[in-house]
VOGU-3710 file (C-alpha; in Angstrom, 3 decimals, decimal comma):
1> xxxxxxxxxx> 204,192/83,095/11,160  202,962/83,771/7,608  199,788/85,867/7,303  197,987/86,225/3,976  198,292/89,626/2,395  194,531/90,220/2,412  194,351/89,304/6,119  196,968/91,799/7,275  195,931/94,790/9,312  197,831/97,124/6,981
11> xxxxxxxxxx> 195,797/95,886/4,024  192,496/96,109/5,961  193,248/99,635/7,190  194,429/100,775/3,756  191,390/99,210/2,154  189,011/100,920/4,543  190,794/104,275/4,264  190,961/104,128/0,464  187,350/103,024/0,284  186,223/105,984/2,339
21> xxxxxxxxxx> 188,553/108,322/0,341  187,372/106,877/-2,928  183,720/107,375/-1,982  184,343/110,938/-0,816  186,472/111,695/-3,916  183,810/110,246/-6,165  181,128/112,307/-4,464  183,223/115,465/-4,850  183,924/114,627/-8,505  180,212/114,076/-9,093
31> xxxxxxxxxx> 179,436/117,412/-7,456  182,047/119,123/-9,650  180,664/117,383/-12,750  177,131/118,445/-11,787  178,230/122,071/-11,463  180,062/121,848/-14,796  176,958/120,293/-16,373  174,734/123,164/-15,191  177,261/125,715/-16,470  177,573/123,998/-19,843
41> xxxxxxxxxx> 173,800/123,723/-20,208  173,419/127,451/-19,539  176,253/128,345/-21,962  174,380/126,676/-24,872  171,383/128,981/-24,466  173,624/131,951/-23,761  175,743/131,535/-26,905  172,726/130,892/-29,120  170,988/133,994/-27,814  174,172/135,963/-28,513
51> xxxxxxxxxx> 174,192/134,697/-32,119  170,540/135,705/-32,469  171,234/139,150/-31,058  174,238/139,706/-33,400  172,283/138,553/-36,460  169,080/140,460/-35,633  169,806/143,783/-37,377  171,362/142,319/-40,556  168,579/139,785/-40,842  165,945/142,518/-40,303
61> xxxxxxxxxx> 167,396/144,660/-43,145  167,611/141,642/-45,440  163,989/140,736/-44,691  162,984/144,396/-45,247  164,763/144,528/-48,638  163,777/140,923/-49,479  167,266/140,024/-50,673  167,680/136,215/-51,012  171,391/136,418/-51,831  172,272/138,340/-48,703
71> xxxxxxxxxx> 169,954/136,026/-46,738  171,872/132,971/-47,975  175,202/134,557/-47,102  173,935/135,407/-43,633  172,666/131,863/-42,952  175,853/130,286/-44,332  177,814/132,533/-42,043  175,771/131,323/-39,085  176,563/127,687/-39,985  180,246/128,416/-39,336
81> xxxxxxxxxx> 179,396/128,244/-35,624  179,985/124,583/-34,482  176,773/124,619/-32,415  174,425/125,671/-35,314  173,464/122,970/-37,809  170,450/124,683/-39,462  169,343/128,308/-40,232  166,169/129,552/-41,866  165,169/133,141/-42,810  161,575/134,002/-43,897
91> xxxxxxxxxx> 159,810/137,299/-44,638  156,549/138,448/-43,116  154,572/136,669/-45,844  156,078/133,337/-44,966  158,348/133,252/-48,036  161,601/131,413/-47,324  164,504/133,693/-48,254  167,191/131,207/-47,187  167,215/127,737/-45,601  170,545/125,990/-45,035
101> xxxxxxxxxx> 171,614/123,030/-42,821  174,470/120,587/-42,398  174,566/116,979/-41,111  175,054/116,400/-37,403  178,257/114,924/-36,021  178,331/111,271/-34,800  180,557/109,951/-32,018  180,627/107,434/-29,117  179,635/110,302/-26,842  176,583/111,110/-28,971
111> xxxxxxxxxx> 173,915/109,051/-27,085  175,039/110,228/-23,664  175,257/113,824/-24,863  171,751/113,708/-26,327  170,512/112,209/-23,058  172,052/115,002/-20,975  171,484/118,091/-23,198  168,914/116,967/-25,737  169,495/116,160/-29,399  168,898/119,757/-30,609
121> xxxxxxxxxx> 167,421/123,060/-29,499  165,290/125,441/-31,592  165,532/129,256/-31,402  163,372/131,801/-33,217  163,721/135,597/-33,473  161,016/137,950/-34,830  162,684/140,527/-37,156  161,862/144,249/-37,037  163,584/147,612/-37,564  164,552/149,607/-34,550
131> xxxxxxxxxx> 162,421/152,583/-35,608  159,443/150,315/-36,425  159,291/147,809/-33,504  155,594/147,037/-34,023  155,889/145,906/-37,659  157,336/142,344/-37,974  159,427/141,830/-41,123  159,945/138,055/-40,796  161,602/135,443/-38,600  165,054/134,012/-38,167
141> xxxxxxxxxx> 165,039/130,358/-37,009  168,169/128,603/-35,750  168,615/124,906/-34,808  171,450/124,246/-32,327  173,245/120,892/-32,202  174,114/120,369/-28,494  176,724/117,719/-29,253  179,557/120,258/-29,545  178,920/121,339/-25,962  178,079/117,810/-24,748
151> xxxxxxxxxx> 181,299/116,315/-26,096  183,348/119,021/-24,452  181,519/118,423/-21,133  181,872/114,620/-21,298  185,607/114,787/-22,000  186,110/117,044/-19,003  183,969/114,680/-16,842  185,984/111,693/-18,057  189,234/113,364/-17,154  187,847/114,347/-13,733
161> xxxxxxxxxx> 186,781/110,774/-12,882  190,010/109,289/-14,236  192,092/111,655/-12,136  190,080/110,654/-9,045  190,728/106,928/-9,652  194,433/107,498/-10,239  194,696/109,524/-7,045  192,899/106,723/-5,133  195,305/104,076/-6,476  198,330/106,192/-5,608
171> xxxxxxxxxx> 196,890/106,792/-2,128  196,333/103,031/-1,711  199,935/102,231/-2,473  201,244/104,918/-0,150  198,952/103,840/2,723  199,796/100,141/2,267  203,490/100,910/2,528  203,066/103,195/5,535  200,743/100,780/7,398  203,022/97,842/6,695
181> xxxxxxxxxx> 206,114/99,492/8,196  204,228/101,225/10,992  201,842/98,422/12,031  202,131/95,052/10,337  205,902/94,556/10,526  206,188/95,336/14,295  203,191/93,102/15,032  204,681/90,258/13,005  207,889/90,528/15,030  205,894/90,397/18,300
191> xxxxxxxxxx> 203,841/87,396/17,057  206,992/85,569/16,020  208,533/86,082/19,441  205,351/84,830/21,130  205,108/81,712/18,940  208,648/80,649/19,910  207,872/80,617/23,644  207,120/77,437/25,635  203,826/77,975/27,535  204,716/75,324/30,124
201> xxxxxxxxxx> 208,052/76,853/31,051  208,297/78,556/34,422  211,219/80,775/33,237  209,783/83,275/30,788  211,981/86,052/29,352  210,534/89,449/28,611  209,530/90,352/25,058  211,459/93,159/23,381  209,382/96,086/22,176  209,988/97,095/18,488
211> xxxxxxxxxx> 211,914/100,407/18,254  209,721/103,482/18,037  206,633/101,743/19,474  207,363/102,023/23,206  204,433/104,425/23,818  201,825/103,319/21,306  199,374/100,348/21,256  202,098/97,857/20,241  204,206/98,892/23,225  201,208/98,517/25,540
221> xxxxxxxxxx> 200,552/95,050/24,031  204,134/93,944/24,716  203,914/95,320/28,261  200,643/93,472/28,995  202,047/90,244/27,489  205,119/90,457/29,724  202,866/90,934/32,775  200,848/87,873/31,744  204,050/85,820/31,384  205,057/86,743/34,902
231> xxxxxxxxxx> 201,583/85,779/36,196  201,681/82,490/34,288  205,108/81,611/35,683  203,864/82,307/39,216  200,715/80,241/38,650  202,692/77,332/37,170  204,919/77,276/40,227  201,893/77,364/42,520  200,243/74,498/40,626  203,373/72,371/40,925
241> xxxxxxxxxx> 203,416/72,978/44,656  199,715/72,094/44,837  200,296/68,898/42,858  202,961/67,833/45,308  200,609/68,448/48,236  197,783/66,630/46,390  199,997/63,589/45,868  200,670/63,415/49,559  196,959/63,795/50,326  196,022/61,031/47,855
251> xxxxxxxxxx> 198,382/58,657/49,572  196,656/59,399/52,856  193,246/59,084/51,187  194,053/55,630/49,849  194,685/54,430/53,359  191,375/55,946/54,534  189,484/54,399/51,563  190,865/50,975/52,339  189,553/51,265/55,873  186,181/52,602/54,734
261> xxxxxxxxxx> 185,816/49,874/52,098  185,841/47,266/54,806  183,126/49,188/56,657  181,009/49,606/53,458  181,102/45,890/52,767  179,587/45,269/56,150  177,001/48,052/55,543  176,106/46,619/52,119  175,459/43,257/53,704  173,072/44,874/56,189
271> xxxxxxxxxx> 171,448/46,971/53,379  170,845/43,875/51,248  169,007/42,284/54,118  166,934/45,476/54,561  166,124/45,597/50,818  164,900/42,041/50,929  162,638/42,929/53,814  161,353/46,047/51,955  160,689/43,976/48,821  158,720/41,512/50,901
281> xxxxxxxxxx> 156,767/44,424/52,412  156,124/45,887/48,924  154,841/42,586/47,609  152,665/42,251/50,679  151,254/45,774/50,088  150,566/44,989/46,398  148,868/41,765/47,358  146,759/43,665/49,879  145,875/46,286/47,224  144,895/43,566/44,753
291> xxxxxxxxxx> 142,923/41,834/47,457  141,237/45,146/48,290  140,340/45,734/44,639  139,040/42,201/44,293  137,076/42,594/47,523  135,517/45,874/46,310  134,628/44,309/42,950  133,085/41,254/44,621  131,340/43,374/47,235  129,955/45,656/44,509
301> xxxxxxxxxx> 128,711/42,662/42,531  127,236/40,875/45,512  125,470/43,983/46,836  124,239/45,338/43,493  122,684/42,046/42,368  120,132/41,808/45,231  119,704/45,607/45,215  118,731/45,492/41,536  116,067/42,898/42,319  114,892/44,774/45,425
311> xxxxxxxxxx> 114,558/48,203/43,765  113,162/46,754/40,549  110,446/44,833/42,340  109,546/47,858/44,458  109,358/50,032/41,322  107,094/47,499/39,627  104,930/47,304/42,743  104,554/51,083/42,824  103,021/50,935/39,334  100,273/48,580/40,524
321> xxxxxxxxxx> 97,077/49,565/42,395  97,958/50,200/46,062  96,424/51,798/49,080  97,829/55,120/50,243  99,547/53,489/53,226  101,090/50,735/51,076  102,279/53,242/48,480  103,898/55,371/51,196  105,658/52,364/52,727  106,970/51,146/49,343
331> xxxxxxxxxx> 108,108/54,675/48,396  110,100/54,906/51,634  111,665/51,514/50,930  112,490/52,540/47,336  114,071/55,849/48,458  116,104/54,002/51,105  117,390/51,590/48,468  118,420/54,492/46,221  120,310/56,069/49,121  122,104/52,768/49,612
341> xxxxxxxxxx> 123,059/52,687/45,906  124,378/56,260/46,048  126,415/55,400/49,158  127,879/52,356/47,372  128,763/54,469/44,322  130,469/57,126/46,466  132,538/54,523/48,332  133,666/52,922/45,048  134,538/56,290/43,536  136,599/57,255/46,566
351> xxxxxxxxxx> 138,424/53,934/46,295  139,205/54,761/42,663  140,735/58,075/43,722  142,802/56,368/46,386  144,063/53,766/43,889  144,686/56,357/41,150  142,388/54,430/38,767  139,996/57,235/37,820  140,115/57,858/34,061  138,424/60,848/32,419
361> xxxxxxxxxx> 136,926/60,901/28,926  137,274/63,841/26,541  134,290/63,760/24,202  131,799/66,423/23,015  128,507/66,568/24,916  125,613/68,978/25,568  126,252/70,239/29,101  123,062/72,328/29,166  120,890/69,318/28,342  122,852/67,218/30,857
371> xxxxxxxxxx> 122,154/69,734/33,641  118,455/69,909/32,732  118,119/66,116/32,574  119,856/65,694/35,937  117,653/68,358/37,540  114,559/66,702/36,060  115,520/63,312/37,523  116,176/64,851/40,974  113,105/67,106/40,973  111,089/64,389/42,732
381> xxxxxxxxxx> 113,366/64,904/45,771  112,405/68,594/46,076  110,182/69,625/48,954  106,678/70,824/47,918  107,508/74,455/48,789  110,865/74,511/46,949  111,096/75,925/43,411  113,780/74,176/41,302  115,022/76,178/38,281  117,754/75,666/35,642
391> xxxxxxxxxx> 119,105/79,068/34,554  121,413/78,618/31,531  123,062/81,555/29,795  121,546/81,960/26,272  125,102/82,290/24,906  126,254/79,035/26,545  127,972/76,667/24,033  125,870/73,906/22,486  128,648/71,329/22,996  131,727/71,218/25,253
401> xxxxxxxxxx> 134,612/68,742/25,531  134,918/66,635/28,685  133,667/63,599/30,598  129,839/63,757/30,695  129,547/60,961/33,264  131,756/62,723/35,824  130,217/66,149/35,141  126,756/64,639/35,654  128,018/63,214/38,958  129,206/66,684/40,056
411> xxxxxxxxxx> 125,864/68,283/39,164  123,907/65,445/40,774  125,861/65,609/44,045  125,612/69,393/44,365  121,927/69,462/43,437  121,033/66,519/45,703  122,839/68,272/48,548  120,925/71,522/47,933  117,523/69,794/47,700  118,213/67,776/50,853
421> xxxxxxxxxx> 118,868/70,847/53,029  116,232/73,197/51,519  112,626/73,069/52,729  111,349/76,464/51,542  112,319/78,944/48,833  114,423/78,255/45,722  117,123/75,956/44,425  118,789/77,271/41,256  121,286/75,623/38,930  123,122/78,347/36,979
431> xxxxxxxxxx> 125,295/77,553/33,970  127,610/80,085/32,333  130,833/80,084/30,325  134,087/81,991/30,421  137,098/81,914/28,061  138,540/78,430/28,469  135,873/76,800/30,628  132,423/76,731/32,261  130,994/77,621/35,673  128,296/75,516/37,349
441> xxxxxxxxxx> 126,607/77,196/40,327  124,041/75,581/42,620  122,333/78,137/44,887  119,765/77,351/47,572  117,869/79,092/50,350  118,409/76,232/52,797  119,931/76,021/56,247  123,383/77,259/55,201  126,781/76,237/56,535  128,635/77,984/59,411
451> xxxxxxxxxx> 132,036/79,446/58,523  133,912/77,203/60,944  132,420/74,107/59,263  133,207/75,208/55,681  136,915/74,392/56,007  136,250/70,670/56,633  133,117/70,073/54,595  135,067/68,649/51,620  136,642/65,940/53,764  135,237/62,368/53,439
461> xxxxxxxxxx> 132,634/61,218/55,965  132,299/64,804/57,275  129,213/67,017/57,586  128,695/70,476/59,022  127,645/69,056/62,405  126,473/65,954/64,219  122,887/67,213/64,207  122,903/67,388/60,406  123,312/63,620/60,130  120,542/62,970/62,648
471> xxxxxxxxxx> 118,099/65,416/61,045  118,795/65,103/57,308  120,770/61,843/56,995  123,679/61,271/54,623  127,237/60,036/54,960  129,268/63,126/54,056  130,785/61,511/50,944  129,040/63,580/48,237  130,936/66,869/48,586  134,271/65,092/49,133
481> xxxxxxxxxx> 133,764/63,113/45,924  132,630/66,229/44,038  135,713/68,140/45,175  137,957/65,239/44,062  136,251/65,135/40,643  136,737/68,893/40,137  140,422/68,620/41,009  140,822/65,602/38,689  139,450/67,790/35,852  141,940/70,584/36,744
491> xxxxxxxxxx> 139,055/72,677/38,083  138,035/73,864/41,528  135,001/73,766/43,815  134,242/76,723/46,081  131,508/77,537/48,605  129,871/80,739/49,778  127,448/80,262/52,632  126,109/81,673/55,864  124,168/79,772/58,468  120,434/80,322/58,007
501> xxxxxxxxxx> 120,773/82,155/54,659  121,433/79,390/52,167  124,519/78,234/50,278  126,149/78,687/46,897  128,473/76,019/45,498  130,471/76,985/42,411  132,310/74,420/40,261  134,704/75,969/37,729  135,766/73,376/35,125  138,127/73,878/32,134
511> xxxxxxxxxx> 135,739/72,370/29,545  136,599/73,844/26,141  133,917/74,873/23,638  133,286/72,301/20,889  130,211/73,883/19,244  129,175/77,521/19,933  125,642/78,438/20,968  123,031/77,891/18,228  120,106/80,342/18,578  116,638/78,789/18,171
521> xxxxxxxxxx> 114,446/79,646/15,207  112,446/82,752/16,177  108,808/82,392/17,208  105,990/84,879/16,725  103,303/85,716/19,230  102,433/87,585/22,403  103,154/85,731/25,639  102,416/86,913/29,178  103,268/85,316/32,489  101,889/85,566/35,997
531> xxxxxxxxxx> 104,445/84,922/38,714  106,105/86,489/41,708  108,939/88,918/40,913  111,479/86,874/42,873  110,515/83,484/41,475  112,774/81,258/39,419  110,127/81,036/36,685  110,154/84,817/36,261  113,948/84,910/35,901  113,906/81,973/33,475
541> xxxxxxxxxx> 111,232/83,456/31,200  112,827/86,924/31,273  116,004/85,312/29,911  114,578/82,839/27,361  111,447/84,301/25,774  112,890/87,566/24,361  115,736/85,506/22,845  113,096/83,408/21,038  111,697/86,539/19,371  108,460/86,621/21,376
551> xxxxxxxxxx> 106,568/89,694/22,559  106,774/88,957/26,281  105,507/90,707/29,410  105,351/89,555/33,005  102,546/90,420/35,421  102,516/90,025/39,189  99,920/87,808/40,851  97,841/90,779/42,049  98,101/92,803/38,810  95,034/93,190/36,616
561> xxxxxxxxxx> 94,997/91,643/33,106  92,146/93,773/31,796  92,432/94,357/28,063  95,068/91,630/27,522  94,560/89,236/24,632  97,769/87,162/24,572  98,503/84,118/22,448  99,704/82,197/25,517  99,597/82,576/29,298  102,340/80,988/31,450
571> xxxxxxxxxx> 102,002/80,765/35,232  102,998/78,716/38,256  99,927/79,791/40,263  97,026/77,374/39,598  94,773/79,282/42,024  94,892/82,349/39,734  93,619/80,499/36,674  90,013/79,841/37,693  89,329/83,562/38,019  91,185/84,416/34,788
581> xxxxxxxxxx> 89,817/81,753/32,418  86,460/83,442/31,662  88,256/86,602/30,532  91,229/85,012/28,758  90,654/82,390/26,057  94,318/81,893/25,168  96,027/78,546/25,876  97,588/78,249/29,322  100,896/76,635/30,251  100,884/75,697/33,951
591> xxxxxxxxxx> 104,264/75,015/35,587  103,923/72,878/38,714  106,063/70,914/41,128  106,875/67,264/40,417  103,733/65,123/40,714  101,406/68,106/41,368  99,489/68,171/38,082  95,880/69,337/38,272  93,225/66,592/38,301  91,650/65,848/34,945
601> xxxxxxxxxx> 88,346/67,555/35,955  90,064/70,848/36,814  92,331/70,604/33,748  89,285/70,138/31,534  87,652/73,229/33,076  90,754/75,292/32,201  91,207/73,901/28,681  93,118/74,534/26,511  95,735/73,796/29,178  99,248/72,373/29,039
611> xxxxxxxxxx> 101,042/71,281/32,227  104,793/70,903/32,705  106,742/70,021/35,831  109,615/72,077/37,190  112,366/72,552/36,231  111,498/73,796/32,737  113,999/72,585/30,129  114,870/74,981/27,304  114,101/72,597/24,461  110,906/71,270/26,065
621> xxxxxxxxxx> 109,673/74,850/26,615  110,586/75,822/23,051  108,778/72,816/21,547  105,708/73,501/23,703  105,654/77,173/22,656  106,089/76,291/18,990  103,305/73,676/19,166  100,890/76,033/20,939  101,683/79,172/18,920  101,726/77,474/15,497
631> xxxxxxxxxx> 98,888/74,910/15,888  95,329/76,128/15,803  93,686/72,955/17,140  95,599/70,894/19,670  94,523/67,206/19,440  94,640/66,758/23,215  95,166/70,067/24,975  94,618/68,664/28,432  97,213/65,907/28,151  100,038/65,791/30,620
641> xxxxxxxxxx> 103,607/65,881/29,365  104,181/62,428/30,718  101,818/60,979/28,085  104,183/60,364/25,179  103,014/60,344/21,557  105,300/57,470/20,753  105,857/54,140/22,445  109,196/52,491/22,835  108,237/49,391/20,897  111,323/47,240/20,516
651> xxxxxxxxxx> 112,185/43,553/20,374  114,713/43,045/23,199  116,698/39,959/24,195  117,368/39,827/27,947  120,272/37,520/28,891  120,152/37,083/32,685  120,591/34,048/34,945  119,097/35,518/38,147  115,302/34,859/38,234  114,605/37,966/40,328
661> xxxxxxxxxx> 116,541/40,204/37,976  114,738/38,558/35,058  111,385/39,510/36,552  112,538/43,079/37,320  114,004/43,810/33,898  111,177/42,104/32,016  108,572/43,990/34,045  110,233/47,365/33,398  110,676/46,678/29,683  107,119/45,441/29,260
671> xxxxxxxxxx> 105,743/48,636/30,841  107,838/50,594/28,330  106,097/48,804/25,455  108,936/46,388/24,649  108,623/42,763/23,558  111,091/40,804/25,723  112,662/37,369/25,213  114,669/35,890/28,105  117,770/33,682/27,946  119,390/32,105/31,026
681> xxxxxxxxxx> 122,983/32,210/29,668  125,014/33,053/26,581  124,400/29,697/24,869  120,627/30,173/24,962  121,100/33,740/23,680  122,998/32,449/20,620  120,173/29,988/19,853  117,510/32,700/20,159  119,495/35,036/17,883  119,623/32,290/15,232
691> xxxxxxxxxx> 115,811/32,086/15,009  114,654/35,637/15,880  115,338/39,286/15,099  116,084/41,649/17,986  116,640/45,411/18,223  118,744/45,296/21,406  120,516/42,750/23,632  120,768/43,344/27,399  123,646/41,045/28,430  124,518/40,056/31,995
701> xxxxxxxxxx> 128,256/39,473/32,386  128,560/36,748/35,063  126,492/33,691/34,091  126,965/29,902/34,112  127,601/27,779/30,968  128,602/30,837/28,863  129,157/34,273/30,407  128,348/37,589/28,750  131,893/38,327/27,628  132,230/35,079/25,671
711> xxxxxxxxxx> 128,731/35,408/24,221  129,450/38,984/23,028  132,736/37,901/21,437  131,026/35,074/19,547  128,234/37,366/18,346  130,782/39,847/16,966  133,032/37,145/15,471  130,154/35,531/13,606  129,688/38,667/11,499  125,925/38,065/11,218
721> xxxxxxxxxx> 124,875/40,841/13,597  127,498/43,622/13,175  125,071/46,471/13,977  123,201/44,760/16,823  123,568/46,853/20,050  124,774/44,779/23,028  124,497/46,526/26,401  126,262/45,037/29,431  124,187/44,587/32,595  126,660/44,022/35,415
731> xxxxxxxxxx> 126,825/44,492/39,150  130,595/45,122/38,946  131,086/48,910/38,964  134,910/48,943/38,967  136,601/50,995/36,187  138,287/48,016/34,554  134,882/46,394/34,021  133,846/48,971/31,414  137,048/48,367/29,416  136,550/44,602/29,676
741> xxxxxxxxxx> 133,034/44,960/28,262  134,230/47,111/25,371  137,033/44,659/24,609  134,457/41,868/24,393  132,530/43,827/21,722  129,725/45,291/23,825  128,252/48,631/22,737  127,361/50,171/26,095  127,402/49,580/29,856  124,677/49,798/32,527
751> xxxxxxxxxx> 125,507/49,105/36,180  123,071/47,373/38,488  120,884/48,408/40,130  119,557/50,566/37,304  116,617/52,944/37,369  113,744/53,107/34,938  114,964/56,521/33,724  118,369/55,062/32,894  116,712/52,203/31,019  114,554/54,669/29,073
761> xxxxxxxxxx> 117,595/56,738/28,107  119,394/53,569/27,028  116,543/52,429/24,792  116,107/55,952/23,367  119,809/55,979/22,448  120,072/52,540/20,821  116,515/51,932/19,545  114,650/54,500/17,464  111,106/55,224/18,694  108,225/54,342/16,347
771> xxx> 104,788/55,969/16,287  102,160/54,384/18,473  99,676/52,226/16,614
//
């Protein structure tokens, strides 16, 4: 086996050894050269000082006698030294007695010499007689050319380095020869013997160890190789025996396989029959699932259509003059219808979870405003003695990413549950953030939940006890649906409660921050409040007003306000105001329960007075404070917040085939200040669009002649109304319905039966409000 010279171990070892020796030799040579350099450098100064010392007395006598001829002889004599290239002798008056010099020598060593020792060195000796040391007679100046010393040093250094290289080369040759005969040649013999062996042979002869290497590494290598050969021969023999046994076993196995094959054919025949039966069962299950989905869609449509007419007509009737008994009866009927709608929504949502059809959006939305809007809509369900408060962390993000519809459903279910079971005290909705998500807490002072009932309260159709259903009503679907929604969002819902001491539900949702908190523009003014220390209003104002930059102080109901002259008084105690108004002329903001505004006569007596219903929303409170604190004369200080300064005047096309639903929708829209045109189907809607201008189209989906989907597609395809909002009005609440509406070109979706608040929000979103005329 031929191995390249540079790959041999002898070469590698010699190279490494010589490299190390060369480096060490070079370092030693450099140290020797450095010592020689220091000695040579010192010898220049030493020899020049000796020359100065020898020439001192003669030069002093010459300077004393002022003899130029002797001075010239002395300086010429100094030039005979190879290191001196200039000499100058002057008397004490500065007269030059002699000045001689010779050119400097040039050589290839000159630059390096000048670099090491300098180009020249100057020496000066003050002349005086030994018996008159204090009287200078002149100076003797010598210029030394360092090249004579530098050349001598460089030649020695050159010889030193050259000798080191020659010694390294000689050492390399010697080591290569020694390593070759001691290491490479024996290894090559062993490798050659190994390469000639047959690895598959069971008879392996022992390798012979090269002479003289029986006890070193090569001998150990040969010994280990021989042991491996013996092991390999044994293993080869064992494998051959195993192969013979395996052949016999395979013959037996073939007979067994032949017998089993016959059995498997029979089993496959039976399995094919079973698979056909399973496929039939699967198709039957799919058909049942499709039938179930179709049934739910049809049931939703069929139930929502009459419910929309029922609730709409009741809502319109409630706006007309009624006796107290009639109003109470209609309110009960309207609340019962809303409960029926919520039950229908919960059943449909649970069916979506079971079918795996729930899809979540991921869009930016204002969670704080969503919580406040939901609490405002549900505040009418609060008992008269229950204080509803939204407590939102001032540092809570302005926008988060998630599904606003499902988050609103979570908040609505938890808050509805708390208001249902709380008759006295407080219901608080707390909103805070943590890195990577938000926490929604709904706390109440209601009846509480026993510990043994908490483990099953998130199960469908389950409540804490049978008496709960009889006393408070409900189906037990709300918390089960809320728990499913939290899990679908990768969050969790937890409960902390004790019977008789209220409950706390906490929903932790991984909603990421889209827009951080934006602090409001600071306000100026002194604001005081009168409320109980444990009230929700007190906690809300303590959190919000200092963050708005206001000078704020809270007083208890029994505390005296003598000497106070605030810019605004906030309270939730109307009884306290009649005794305070003569002494306080500042505007008053009265916070009351839903529907409990003071009569106009009492409000006029307390003017200037603003009234707002609980729960107070952050933006509404801020706008009220800014209007009161920055406006000297309020145009209508006694107006209620429900009296809007703008009307929703809009030209709306209602496309609906059901006469009852036409009356309901038209009545609601007319009361909102909208001009409504009605079409019985999509064809009539197209004709009306040709001759009129509309701000919004409310489109029913299932109609004769031309349904809403086809009508929306034709409107979009025509290209004449590209910006016209088309909102679907449908009784089908299944998830695929929303996608079908979007595919047809509709802008938004509103499920029947809809509430007036939902219709208001829809118009506010798609139609800009205009000032009232």
